[in-house]
C-alpha positions in Angstrom: 147.9 88.8 111.3 148.2 92.1 111.0 147.4 91.9 107.4 144.5 90.1 108.3 143.0 92.4 111.0 143.6 95.3 108.3 141.4 92.8 105.9 138.6 92.3 108.3 138.5 96.3 109.7 138.0 97.2 105.9 135.3 94.4 105.1 133.6 96.2 108.2 133.9 99.4 107.5 132.8 98.7 103.4 129.9 96.5 104.9 128.8 99.5 107.4 129.3 101.7 105.1 126.9 99.9 101.6 123.9 99.6 105.4 124.0 103.4 105.5 123.7 103.9 102.0 120.5 101.7 101.8 119.0 103.1 105.1 119.5 106.7 103.4 117.7 105.5 100.8 115.5 103.4 101.6 113.8 105.6 104.6 112.7 108.7 102.5 109.3 109.6 103.0 107.1 109.8 99.2 104.8 112.9 100.4 105.7 115.6 98.9 106.5 117.2 102.3 108.5 114.9 103.2 111.6 117.3 103.2 110.0 118.8 105.7 109.1 116.4 108.2 111.5 114.6 110.7 114.4 113.4 110.2 114.4 109.5 110.2 117.1 107.6 113.0 116.3 105.5 115.6 118.1 107.0 117.9 115.8 109.7 119.8 116.3 113.1 119.8 114.6 115.4 122.1 113.1 119.0 121.1 113.2 121.6 123.3 110.6 124.5 122.4 110.1 127.5 124.5 107.0 130.2 124.6 108.7 133.3 123.3 105.6 135.0 125.0 106.1 133.9 128.2 109.8 132.4 128.3 109.0 130.2 131.2 106.6 127.3 129.2 108.5 125.1 127.3 107.6 121.7 125.8 109.5 119.2 124.6 108.8 116.7 121.1 110.8 113.1 122.0 111.2 112.4 118.1 112.6 108.2 117.2 112.2 106.2 114.1 110.8 102.4 114.3 111.5 99.8 111.9 109.3 96.5 113.1 106.4 94.3 110.6 104.6 97.9 109.7 107.5 99.5 108.0 109.2 102.7 109.3 107.7 104.8 111.1 108.2 108.2 113.1 106.7 108.6 116.6 106.1 111.7 118.5 105.4 112.2 121.8 104.7 115.0 124.0 105.9 116.3 127.2 104.7 119.0 129.7 108.1 121.4 131.4 107.1 118.8 134.6 107.9 115.7 132.5 104.2 114.3 132.0 103.9 113.2 128.7 100.5 113.7 127.1 100.1 113.0 123.6 102.0 110.4 121.3 101.5 110.6 117.7 102.7 107.9 115.6 103.5 108.8 111.5 103.6 106.1 108.9 107.1 106.8 107.1 106.1 106.7 103.4 102.5 108.1 103.6 103.1 110.6 106.7 99.3 109.5 107.6 99.0 108.7 111.1 99.2 105.2 112.3 98.0 105.9 116.5 97.2 108.3 118.5 98.0 107.6 122.1 96.4 110.1 124.8 96.9 110.5 129.0 93.8 110.0 130.2 92.6 111.5 133.1 94.1 108.2 135.0 97.5 109.1 133.7 96.8 105.7 132.0 98.2 105.5 128.5 95.5 105.0 126.1 94.9 104.0 122.4 92.5 107.1 121.1 90.3 105.9 118.2 90.9 107.9 114.4 87.7 108.5 111.9 90.8 110.5 110.3 94.1 110.1 110.0 95.5 112.8 108.2 98.0 115.5 109.3 100.1 116.2 106.7 98.5 117.7 103.3 99.6 115.2 100.4 100.0 118.5 97.9 100.1 121.8 98.0 96.4 121.8 96.9 94.7 118.8 99.5 93.8 119.7 102.8 95.0 117.2 105.5 92.1 116.5 108.1 92.5 115.1 111.5 89.9 113.2 113.9 90.5 111.4 116.9 88.4 110.7 120.2 89.4 109.9 123.2 88.0 109.2 127.1 86.9 113.1 128.4 87.9 114.7 131.9 84.8 112.6 133.8 84.0 108.6 133.2 81.1 110.0 131.2 82.2 112.1 128.9 84.4 112.2 125.5 86.6 114.1 123.8 86.7 114.7 120.3 89.6 116.4 118.4 89.4 117.5 114.8 92.1 119.4 113.1 92.1 120.4 109.2 95.5 121.6 107.9 96.5 123.6 104.8 99.6 124.4 102.4 100.3 128.1 102.8 103.6 129.1 101.5 107.4 128.1 102.1 109.5 130.5 102.6 113.3 130.8 104.5 114.2 131.3 108.3 116.6 130.8 110.8 116.4 127.7 113.0 119.5 126.5 115.4 121.8 129.9 113.7 121.2 128.1 110.2 119.2 129.6 107.1 116.4 126.9 106.3 113.8 126.0 104.2 110.2 125.9 105.8 106.4 124.6 105.2 104.1 126.9 106.6 100.3 124.9 107.5 97.4 126.6 108.4 95.5 124.9 111.1 92.1 124.8 111.8 91.4 122.5 115.2 88.1 122.0 117.2 88.1 120.1 120.4 84.9 119.2 121.5 84.0 117.5 124.5 80.4 115.9 124.8 78.3 113.4 127.2 77.0 110.3 125.0 74.2 110.1 126.8 73.2 113.5 128.1 73.9 114.6 124.4 75.3 117.8 126.0 78.7 119.3 124.3 81.0 122.2 124.9 83.1 123.0 121.5 86.1 125.3 121.7 88.2 126.2 118.2 91.4 128.0 117.9 93.8 128.8 114.6 97.8 127.8 114.6 100.3 128.6 112.3 102.7 125.4 111.7 105.8 126.1 110.3 107.9 122.6 109.4 111.8 123.0 108.6 113.4 120.9 105.7 115.9 118.5 108.1 114.0 119.4 111.0 110.1 118.6 111.2 108.3 121.3 113.4 110.3 123.7 114.7 108.0 126.9 115.2 103.9 127.3 115.7 101.9 130.4 116.6 98.2 132.3 117.1 97.5 134.1 114.0 98.4 137.4 116.1 101.3 135.4 118.0 99.6 135.9 121.7 100.7 132.5 122.3 103.8 131.3 120.1 106.5 128.7 120.4 109.9 128.4 118.9 112.9 125.5 118.5 114.5 126.7 121.1 117.6 123.4 120.5 117.5 119.9 120.0 119.1 117.3 123.2 119.8 114.0 122.9 118.3 111.2 125.2 120.4 111.0 128.7 120.2 115.2 128.8 116.0 115.0 129.0 116.7 112.4 131.4 119.1 114.3 133.3 117.1 117.4 133.1 113.8 116.0 134.1 115.4 114.4 137.2 116.7 117.9 138.8 
């Protein structure tokens, strides 16, 4: 019996090792910046960001991988400090194209936005990623159009959670238009942001060019820790 037990145990370990090797081999993006995107993992991880200009402001990004009929993809959900989800982006793991964009509307309901352009990660250092998404506005008669153009800027090493890591820096030009399709009235806001994507982590920092608004990754916590934190 003991001999049979060890044979089964060793066989189980061997099968597990083989499965892990297959997952690691397959779950890698072909995008040039894939190394700097979030690692594929079906266990959710919560990235805790803090605004170092105003230390009381926090933002949480819940990141997890999914493997379904559409293949492997990575979901990034954005939560405010009080635990309210505001949006979610679903990325195809291979290309890093955006599959879906979900936003929380004025009635606090999750709604699928209409995508016109689906790139938030450039294909290479010379290309520009363009994203355009339309969703409901602050009133029944209004809509938002969010447009992002993201371009590669540079690479360097920075400290992330006490580790020296390589990061890719992107520059964003963001245009947000609130418009009324019936009256043709519109209000446009424009911003610029600098984003840092770290090897083995994904997004770890972003700020305005003058750093008057500056969020940095403070820690990564588990799903249970996040639930306990939000329940207090």
